[in-house]
N, C-alpha and C positions, 0 to 999 in steps of 0.2 A: 752979899746976898743977891744983889742984882745980877752979878755974873753967874751965880749958880742957877738962877731962874732962867736966865737966858740960855744956859746950856741945856737945861731940862726941857725947854720948849722947842728946841731945834730938833726936828725929826731926823735930821741926817746924822745925829749922834749915835754911836753904837748902843748905848743903853736904851735909847728910845726904840730902836729897831727890835731889840730883843723883847721889849715889853709888848710891842705890837704883834709880834709873832706868837707870843704866848697867849695873847687875847684871841687871836684868830684860831689857834688850836682848840681853845676852850669853846669858842662858838661852834666849830666844826663837830666837836664831840657832842655838844648839846643837840645840834641838828641831826646827827646820826642816830642818837637815841630817840629823838622824836620820829624819825623815819621808821625805825624798828617798831616803835609802838603803833604807828599807823598801819604798817604791814601786818602786824599781829592782829590788830582790830579788823582789818579787811578779811584776813583768813578766817577769823572766828565768825564774821558775818556770812561768808560764803559757806562755811560748814553748817551753820544754822539753816541756810537756805536749801542746801542739798539734803539735809536731814528732815525736811518736811515730810509729812505723811503723804502716801500715794493718792489718797482721796482728795487732798487739797490741790495737788498738781492736776489731777483729773478734772476737778471742778474748775480750775482756771482755764484749762484747755477747752472744756465744754463752754465756759463763759465766753471765751474768745471766738469759739466756733459759732455759737448761736447768738452772738451779739447783734447780728442784723435784725433780730426780732424786735429789738427795742427801737429801731429807727424807722420802720415803715409797716404799714398794714400788709403789704405784699410779703414781707418777711414773716409776719405772723401767719398769714395764710399758707405760705410754703412750709412753715414748721408744722402746722396742723395737718396739712395734706400729705406731706412726704415723710414725716417722721412720727408725729404723735399718733395719728390714726393707724398706720400700718403696724407700729410697735404695739399699740394697745390691742389691735386685732390678733396679732401673733401671740401675745401673752395670754389673752382671754381664751383663744382657741386651744393652744397647747396645754394650758393650765386647767381649764374648766370643761371644755367641750369635747376635745378629741377623745375618741373611744380607745380603750386599752386593747392592745393586741397580745395574745398569749400564744406561745410557740411550743409545739410538741415535736420532739426529735426521735428519729428511728435510724438505725444503721443495720445494713444487711449486705450480703454478697451472694452472687450467683455461683453455685458450686455444682460439681458433678461433671459428667461427660468425659470424653476421651482426653487424655493429657496432650495438649498441643505441643508441637515441636518448638524448640527454642531457636529463634533466628539469630543472625549475627548481631543485629542492632541490640536486641534484648540481652545477648550475652555480654556485650561491651558496656552497655549503660546500666544494666541491672533492672530496667523497667520491664513491665509486663508487655507481652506481645499483644497485637491487635486482636488476635483470636481470643485471648483470655478476657479482654474487657468488652468484647463485642456484645455478649449477653447483658452486661451491666449497662452499656449504652442503650440497648433496646429498652430496658426497664426505665432508664432516666427519660428517654423520649416518650415513653408511654405515659408516665405520671404527669406529663405536661400536655398530653394530647386531648383532643376533643372526645375521643372514645372513653377515656377515664372520667372526664367531666360529666358526660352523659350517664355513665354508670353510677357515679356518685350522686348525681341529681335524682336518678330513679331510686337509689337506695336511701339517701339521707335528706333529699330535698335541699340542695345547696342554695337555691334561690331564696327559700325561706330563712335559711341560716344567715346568709350574708345580706339579706334585705329586711330584717326585722326592725321594729321601731326604736329599739334601744341603741342603735348605732347612729353616730353623728352623720349628718346629711352628706358630708364630703366623702366619708369612707363607705357609706351604704351603697349596696348594689340595687339597681332598679330591676325588680322581678319581671318587668315587661320587656326587657331588652332581649335580643336574640341570643342563641347559643354561642355565636362567635364572640360577643361581648363578655359572656360568662367565662369563656375560655381565657380571654385576655385578663379578666379580673382574677381568675384562679391562678394564673401564672405569677401574679404579684404576691400571692399568699403561699406559694410553695417554692422552696429553694433546694436545689440538689447539687451535689458535688461528688466527684469520684477520685479516690486516692490512686494515683498512677501505679505505684509499685504493686499494690494488692488488689485493686479493682473493687475496694469497699465503697459502697454507696451510702452517703449521708443525706437524709431527707428531713427537711424542717417544714412543718405545716403550721400556719398561723391562723387564728380565728379570734373572735371577739369575746370568748369566754373559755375558761380552761376545759370545761366539759366538751364543748364543741370542737376545740382543737384536738382533744384526745380521740373523739369519735371519728373525726375526719382522717386523722393519721392512721388509726387502726383499719378503717375501711380502705384507705389507699394501699396499705401493706397487704391486706387480704387480696385486693384486686391484682396487685403486682404478682403475688404468689400464684394466683390463678393463671395469669398470663404466662409465667415461666413454666408452670406445669402443662399448660396447653401446648406451648412450643416444644417441650420435651416429648409429650405424647404424640404430637404430630410428626416429629422427626423419627421417632421409633416406628410409628405406623407406616410412614412413607417407605422406610427401608424394608420392613417386613412385607408390606403390600406389594412392592415391586418384586421381591423374591417369590411371593406366593403366585403372582401373575405369571412369572417365568416358569414356575413349577406346573401351573395349570396348562400352559402352552406345551410343555414337554409331555405332560400326561396325555393331552389330546393327540399329540403326534404318535405316541407309543400305542394308544388305543387304536388309532387308525391303522397303524402298521400291523397290529395283532389281528384286527378284523380282516384286513386284506389277505394276510397269510391264511387265516381260517377259510376264507372264501376260495382261495386258490387250491387249498387241499381238497375241499369239497368238489371243486370243479374238476380237478385232475384225478380225483379218487386215489390220492397218494399222500401219505403222511410225510414221507421223506424220500424224494427221488434219488438222493445219493445212496441211501441204504438199499433201495430197490435196484439201482444199477449194480451195486456191489453183489447183491444176491443173484441177479441175472448173470453177472460175470462168473460167479462161482459155478452156477448151473451150466453155463457154456463150457467151462473148463471140464467139468465132470462128464458132459456129453462127448466132448472131444476125446477124453480118455477112454470112454466106453466105445466110441467109434474106432479108435486105434486098436483096442483089444479085439474087437470083432474083425477088423481087417487083418489082424495078425492070425486070427483063427482061420479066416478064409484062405490066407496064403498057406498056412500049414495043411489045410485040407487039399488044396491043389497039389502040393508037393507029395501028399500021401496018396495020390492017385484016386482021390474021392471024386466021383462023378459030379459035374456041375448041376445035374438034374436031381441030385440027391436032396431029400427034403430038408435035412439040416443045413445044407449049403444054401438052399433057397431062403430058408428062414434067416440065416445070418445076413445074406445080401439085402433082404427086405429090411432088417433092423438097421443095417448101415445106411440104407437110403433114408429111412425115417429119421434116424438121428441126424443125418446131414440136413434134412429139411428143418428139423427142430433148431439146429444150430443157426441155420440161415435166418429162420424167423426170429429167433432171439437177438441175433445181431442186428437185424432190421429194426427190432423194437428198441434196441439201445441207441443206434445212430442211423443216419441216412446220408447218402452221398449228395443230396441236394436239399433244398428247403421245402420240398413238396409234402413232406411228412411232418406236420407240426406237433404230432403227438408222441414223438420219440422221447426216450428218457433224457437224452442230452438236451433237448429243447426245454423239457420240464426243469432240468437242473439249472439251466440258465435263468429261467423266470424265477425259480425259487431262490437262487443266489441273489438276484436283484432285491427281492422283497425281504430276504433275510438280512441283507446289508442295511436296508432301511430300518428294519426292526432293531438291529444292533445299535445303529446310530441313535434311534429314539430311546432305547434303553440307557445308553451312555448319557444322553442329554438329560433324561429323567433323573439319573443318579446324581449328576452334577447339580441339577436344579434343587434336588432335595438337600444336598449338602450345603448349597448356597443359602437356602432358607434357614437351615439350622444355624449357620454362621451369622446370618442377619439377625436372628432372634437373640443370639448371644451378644452381638455387637449392640443391638438396641438396648439391652439391659445395661450395658456399660455406658451408654449415652444418656442415662437418666440425669436430668438437670433439675435442680431444686433451688428455692430461695432460702438461704440460711440467715435468719434474723437473729442477731446476737445482742442488739440493743432495741428492746421493744419500746413503743411509745408510752410515756408516763404522763400523769396529770400535772400540768405546769402550775407553779405556785405564784410566780411574779410575772408581771407584764414585761414584754421586751420592747414595746413601742407604744407611745412615743416617749422619748427622754424629755420630760416636761420642762425641767429647769434649763437643760442644755438648749433645747429647741426654742424656748422663750428668749434666752440670751442671743441666740443666733438670729431670731426675728428682730430683736432690737438692733443688733449690729447691721442687719440688712436694711432696716428702716433708716438708720443713720447714714449708711452708704447711699441709699436712695435720696435722702435729703441733701447730702453734700453734692451729689451729681446734679440734682434739680436746681439747687441754688447757684452752682457754677454755671449751668446753662442759662439761668435767669439773668445773672450778672453779665454774661457774655452778650445776651440779647439786648440788655439795656445799654451796654457800651456801644454796640453796633448801631442802635437807634440814635444815640447821642452824637454820633460822628456826622 
């Protein structure tokens, strides 16, 4: 037995080594199981931490952020000055004090007039040309101008509407301020936009009651319509007025030409010198024929041995001489070899031709001016521009400003940001003084 004990107590024996190896494996299995249990416990603990509610995490972050309040009076003062007071003011103002804004919307377009040509850019992009939106731009600029504000103030008393006692003191307009301040205040209460492809104008007018918003929007649309009608009427009147003035000038020129021609006829005692010359020419031709006939009769009498002292021969010679003198006188009446005879028919024809040419030019000018006036009137009718309102202002039901909950939360966030910045600057200042 002593020998067996000795063998069992010797670690170098093979049986002892096997037992030690089995014991080590058992301890390793136990340790691995314990490690797995520990890892499972850690994972469960992390899962519970991650699954906490968002308000708890927010509370811890806020606690860590505002923890300097517990440590000093300066921290408490900074909290009150930079966070609590601004946040409370923002919440109180936007929740209880701020006046509600009501918006009335209208949509319209400027239509009519001559169809503008499509340029290359409009053809490629599909957008409206500048000519199409020019009238819309005029209306948009007008509704924000001082002229419209003055008209609305005369018609509706804008100062009383925007300056009444029921409006909070931040949003209220001071009725004693000049017109320039009223224009700036009005531009905050009207918003306009233009749709590029169609030129449709969207106008939104805000006021502090639904009825006031509707009244102001209707008055603004009416004044804009008057503006467009005035521009259309003025354009048509300008075109027609210019044509009428040209017609009046042509009529005056024609009247002067007719009066001059009448005076010339009275002065020359001739209605038409051209026809007078033609009549004198025919008379000269007849006299020459008569003279030739008489000369032939004289020649025949001489060949018939009729005495030259015969009474019939003397009569024929006298008639030939008289006809010759008549022909000479008529020829001198028609023309002259020099300019010493201003009363000749040729001179009269020259003067008449000058005035007749002036009369013809005046008549042609008058005819063209009359046709131009008629075309201007037709074109003016085609240029009629009007304001087509297809969405009329309606009475708003709900306020559009302020968003009380949203703006209160934004005020709190801004106060928190202000506090964080203020505390960071305060700590930086303390560190700098401590150096």
